[in-house]
C-alpha positions in Angstrom: 17.7 -5.3 -12.3 21.2 -3.9 -12.2 23.3 -5.4 -9.8 24.3 -2.0 -8.6 20.4 -0.7 -7.9 20.0 -4.1 -6.2 22.9 -3.2 -3.7 21.6 0.2 -3.1 18.3 -0.6 -2.6 19.3 -3.6 0.0 20.9 -0.8 2.1 18.5 1.8 1.5 15.8 -0.7 2.5 17.7 -1.4 6.2 17.3 2.7 6.6 13.4 2.4 5.7 13.5 -0.8 8.2 14.8 0.9 11.3 12.4 4.1 10.5 9.1 2.0 10.6 10.8 0.5 13.8 11.1 3.8 15.9 7.3 4.4 14.8 6.3 1.2 16.4 6.1 -0.8 13.2 7.7 -3.8 11.4 10.0 -3.6 8.3 10.9 -6.6 6.3 13.0 -6.7 3.2 12.2 -9.2 0.0 14.7 -9.4 -2.7 12.0 -10.7 -5.1 8.4 -10.7 -5.8 8.2 -14.5 -5.1 10.2 -13.9 -1.5 7.7 -11.6 -1.1 4.8 -13.7 -1.2 6.3 -16.4 0.5 7.0 -13.9 3.7 3.6 -12.8 3.9 2.0 -15.7 3.9 4.2 -16.8 6.8 2.6 -13.7 8.5 -1.1 -14.4 7.9 -2.2 -17.4 10.0 -4.5 -19.7 8.2 -8.2 -19.2 8.9 -7.5 -15.3 8.9 -10.4 -13.2 7.6 -8.1 -11.1 4.7 -9.5 -8.6 2.6 -7.8 -5.3 0.8 -8.3 -2.4 -1.5 -7.4 -1.8 -5.0 -3.8 -2.1 -4.2 -1.6 -3.0 -7.2 1.2 -4.3 -5.5 -0.9 -7.0 -3.7 -1.7 -8.4 -7.0 1.8 -8.5 -8.6 3.3 -10.5 -5.8 0.3 -13.2 -6.6 -0.5 -12.6 -2.9 -4.0 -12.0 -3.7 -4.8 -15.1 -5.6 -3.0 -17.0 -3.0 -5.0 -16.3 0.0 -8.1 -16.7 -2.7 -7.1 -20.3 -2.9 -5.7 -21.1 0.4 -7.4 -21.3 3.9 -8.8 -17.9 4.4 -11.7 -16.1 5.0 -11.0 -13.2 1.8 -13.1 -10.9 1.5 -13.0 -10.1 -2.4 -14.8 -6.6 -2.5 -15.0 -7.6 -6.5 -17.9 -10.2 -5.4 -20.1 -7.8 -3.5 -22.8 -6.2 -5.3 -22.4 -3.4 -2.5 -18.7 -2.6 -2.3 -20.2 -0.5 1.0 -20.6 -3.5 2.7 -17.1 -5.0 2.0 -15.4 -1.9 2.6 -17.4 -2.0 6.2 -16.2 -5.6 6.8 -12.8 -4.5 6.4 -13.1 -2.9 9.6 -13.3 -6.0 11.5 -10.6 -8.1 9.6 -7.2 -9.8 11.4 -5.1 -8.4 8.2 -5.9 -5.6 5.6 -3.6 -5.5 2.8 -2.5 -2.4 1.0 0.3 -0.8 -0.7 1.7 2.9 0.0 1.0 5.8 -2.9 5.2 6.7 -1.2 7.2 6.3 1.8 10.3 8.5 3.1 13.7 7.0 3.8 13.3 7.3 7.6 9.3 5.4 7.4 6.6 7.8 7.1 3.7 6.6 4.6 1.5 8.7 2.5 -1.6 7.7 0.9 -4.3 9.4 -1.1 -7.8 8.2 -1.5 -11.0 9.1 -3.0 -13.3 7.4 -1.7 -11.2 6.5 1.4 -12.1 2.8 2.4 -8.3 2.5 1.8 -7.0 5.1 4.1 -9.4 5.0 6.8 -8.8 1.5 7.1 -5.3 1.9 7.3 -6.0 4.6 10.0 -8.2 2.4 12.3 -9.8 -0.8 12.4 -8.3 -4.1 11.1 -6.3 -6.0 13.6 -3.2 -6.2 11.3 -2.6 -3.8 8.3 0.1 -5.3 6.1 1.5 -3.3 2.9 3.9 -4.5 0.0 5.9 -1.8 -0.8 8.1 -1.7 -3.8 11.0 0.0 -3.7 10.7 2.6 -6.3 8.2 4.1 -4.5 10.9 5.1 -1.8 11.6 9.3 -1.5 13.8 11.0 0.5 11.1 13.0 2.8 7.7 13.5 3.3 7.3 16.7 0.8 8.8 14.1 -1.9 6.8 11.7 -1.1 3.8 13.5 -1.1 4.9 14.8 -4.6 5.2 11.4 -5.9 1.9 10.3 -4.7 0.3 13.3 -6.1 2.3 13.5 -9.4 3.0 9.9 -10.3 0.7 7.9 -8.4 -2.7 10.0 -8.6 -2.7 10.4 -12.6 -1.6 7.2 -13.3 -4.6 6.1 -11.0 -7.3 8.2 -12.5 -6.0 7.0 -16.0 -6.4 3.7 -15.0 -9.7 4.0 -14.0 -10.8 6.4 -16.7 -11.5 9.2 -15.0 -12.3 12.7 -16.4 -9.6 14.7 -13.9 -6.9 17.6 -15.2 -4.3 14.6 -14.1 -5.7 12.3 -16.3 -4.8 14.3 -19.2 -1.7 16.1 -18.3 0.3 13.6 -16.3 0.8 15.6 -13.4 -1.6 16.9 -10.4 -3.8 20.4 -10.9 -4.8 20.2 -7.6 -7.9 20.3 -9.1 -12.0 20.1 -7.2 -12.8 17.8 -10.3 -16.3 15.6 -9.2 -13.9 12.7 -10.2 -11.2 13.8 -8.4 -9.4 10.7 -6.4 -7.6 13.0 -4.2 -10.0 13.5 -1.6 -8.4 12.0 1.6 -4.6 12.3 2.3 -3.3 10.2 5.2 0.2 10.3 6.7 1.3 7.8 9.0 4.1 8.8 11.3 3.6 6.6 14.1 1.4 3.8 15.2 -0.2 4.0 18.3 -0.8 0.1 18.5 2.8 -1.6 18.5 3.6 -3.9 15.1 -0.3 -3.3 14.2 1.7 -2.0 11.0 4.1 -4.1 9.0 5.7 -3.1 5.5 7.5 -5.8 3.4 10.0 -3.6 1.3 10.3 -5.7 -2.2 13.5 -5.1 -4.4 11.5 -4.4 -7.6 9.0 -1.7 -9.2 5.6 -2.4 -8.1 2.4 -0.6 -8.3 2.3 3.3 -9.1 
């Protein structure tokens, strides 16, 4: 990554971290995917019950694989014939892992979901929530974050899952009501009622969509 981009991201990350702290959440900065992985593993005690949705960023830093191989009770939804059963187990987990579709410079998170298992777990249930967020997802404000979530993350995910939605064909949100739409629930997280329940590791890399 270009040295000037690295420096800019370092400064911007500190602003985001301050914003998160003002919202009763914790923020951390990792200079690389490898540093983010080690940081996350130090935060999750061995023996913890851990689960996640389909967050690409969690996989991209190697966290999901490390937890599966380590001394953790990892609930892998792909191993369940009934994904609903796995999703319900998430609400009583010690840690829920995810990313954000977008985040503002002052620490507000925007997420869009189809089945809503992810946004519901982010909002309530698991004792701790840990988000892995690449600096490519930081936006100026909520409006910009919403536009990113709808016009970048959603179309790419629709294409990834092979869904028959207008955005999978045009590459941009068409505000559709398609049966395949994944834009069913919008969650804006601006404050955590429970202090430090939500932690965010900001990674100086392009992660996820």
